C-alpha positions as CSV (number, residue, x, y, z in Angstrom):
1,M,33.3,9.6,-64.1
2,I,31.3,11.5,-62.0
3,Q,33.6,12.8,-59.4
4,A,31.5,14.1,-55.9
5,V,33.2,16.1,-53.4
6,I,31.8,16.7,-50.2
7,N,33.2,19.3,-47.8
8,R,33.0,18.9,-44.3
9,S,33.8,21.6,-41.5
10,K,36.0,20.5,-38.7
11,T,32.6,19.9,-36.8
12,D,31.6,17.4,-39.4
13,E,29.0,19.4,-40.5
14,I,28.2,19.5,-44.7
15,Q,29.5,23.0,-45.9
16,S,29.2,22.3,-49.4
17,F,29.7,20.1,-52.4
18,E,30.7,20.2,-56.3
19,I,29.8,17.0,-58.3
20,S,31.4,16.9,-62.1
21,G,32.1,15.1,-64.9
22,H,29.8,12.6,-66.4
23,A,29.6,8.8,-66.1
24,F,29.7,7.7,-69.7
25,F,27.1,4.5,-68.6
26,A,25.1,4.9,-71.4
27,E,24.1,7.1,-74.3
28,R,22.9,10.3,-73.2
29,G,19.3,10.7,-72.5
30,K,19.7,6.8,-71.2
31,D,22.7,7.0,-68.8
32,I,20.7,5.7,-65.2
33,V,24.1,6.6,-63.3
34,C,23.8,10.4,-64.4
35,A,19.8,10.4,-64.1
36,G,20.6,9.0,-60.3
37,V,23.6,11.4,-59.5
38,S,21.4,14.5,-60.8
39,A,17.9,13.5,-59.7
40,V,19.3,13.3,-55.8
41,S,21.6,16.0,-56.2
42,V,19.4,18.4,-57.3
43,G,16.6,16.9,-54.9
44,A,18.5,17.7,-51.9
45,V,19.0,21.6,-53.1
46,N,15.3,22.3,-54.0
47,A,14.2,20.3,-50.4
48,I,16.7,22.6,-48.8
49,H,15.1,25.5,-50.3
50,E,11.2,24.0,-50.0
51,L,11.7,22.9,-46.5
52,T,14.3,25.6,-45.2
53,G,13.3,28.5,-46.9
54,V,17.5,28.6,-47.5
55,V,18.8,29.8,-51.0
56,P,22.3,28.4,-51.4
57,E,24.7,29.4,-53.4
58,L,24.7,27.3,-56.8
59,D,26.9,27.1,-59.2
60,Y,25.7,25.3,-62.2
61,D,26.4,23.8,-66.0
62,S,26.1,20.6,-68.1
63,G,27.8,18.2,-66.1
64,L,28.9,20.6,-62.8
65,L,26.5,21.2,-59.7
66,R,28.3,23.2,-56.5
67,C,26.1,23.9,-54.0
68,V,27.8,26.2,-50.7
69,I,25.3,26.1,-47.8
70,P,25.8,30.0,-46.0
71,D,27.4,30.3,-42.7
72,N,25.9,31.4,-39.3
73,L,22.1,30.0,-40.1
74,P,19.9,29.3,-37.0
75,E,20.7,25.9,-35.1
76,D,17.6,24.3,-36.4
77,T,17.8,25.4,-39.9
78,S,21.0,24.0,-40.4
79,R,20.1,21.1,-38.6
80,K,17.6,20.2,-41.4
81,I,19.7,20.9,-43.8
82,Q,22.3,18.8,-42.2
83,I,19.8,15.6,-42.1
84,L,19.1,16.8,-46.2
85,L,22.4,16.4,-47.0
86,E,23.3,13.6,-45.4
87,G,20.3,11.9,-46.9
88,M,22.0,12.7,-50.2
89,V,25.1,11.2,-49.2
90,V,23.4,7.9,-48.6
91,A,21.4,8.1,-51.6
92,L,25.3,8.3,-53.4
93,R,27.0,6.3,-52.0
94,T,24.3,3.6,-52.4
95,I,25.1,4.8,-56.5
96,E,28.6,4.3,-56.1
97,L,28.5,0.6,-54.9
98,D,26.4,-0.4,-58.0
99,Y,28.6,1.4,-60.5
100,R,32.3,2.1,-59.2
101,K,33.5,2.7,-62.7
102,H,31.2,5.5,-62.9
103,I,30.8,7.6,-59.9
104,N,33.4,8.2,-57.0
105,I,33.1,10.5,-53.9
106,T,35.4,11.9,-51.8
107,F,35.3,13.5,-48.1
108,K,37.5,16.2,-47.6
109,K,37.4,18.0,-44.3
110,Q,38.3,21.5,-43.3
111,E,40.9,21.8,-40.8
112,V,41.2,24.9,-39.4
113,E,37.7,27.1,-38.7
């Protein structure tokens, strides 16, 4: 199962996310759940870089994508990044609705800043 963890600040902004695991919906190369999750998450990271110039801290390997948004960004840049990340969350939740046995999304909120 794919585990997606979305980490939010006390003010509800997405600070980071981590997506790990495999869907095991179908054989490698034909797994539409893995392909969808990968396209949505990598697309969001690429959009952040392309549209804002910000390079998030990334860690990736087979079955893992971890993305941390830098602190202390200008407000307009931060707002753009949040819109892109919220769009990613909507797309991931849409996948989760149809493929619950293959992806689980968890939201964590930072208690202290």
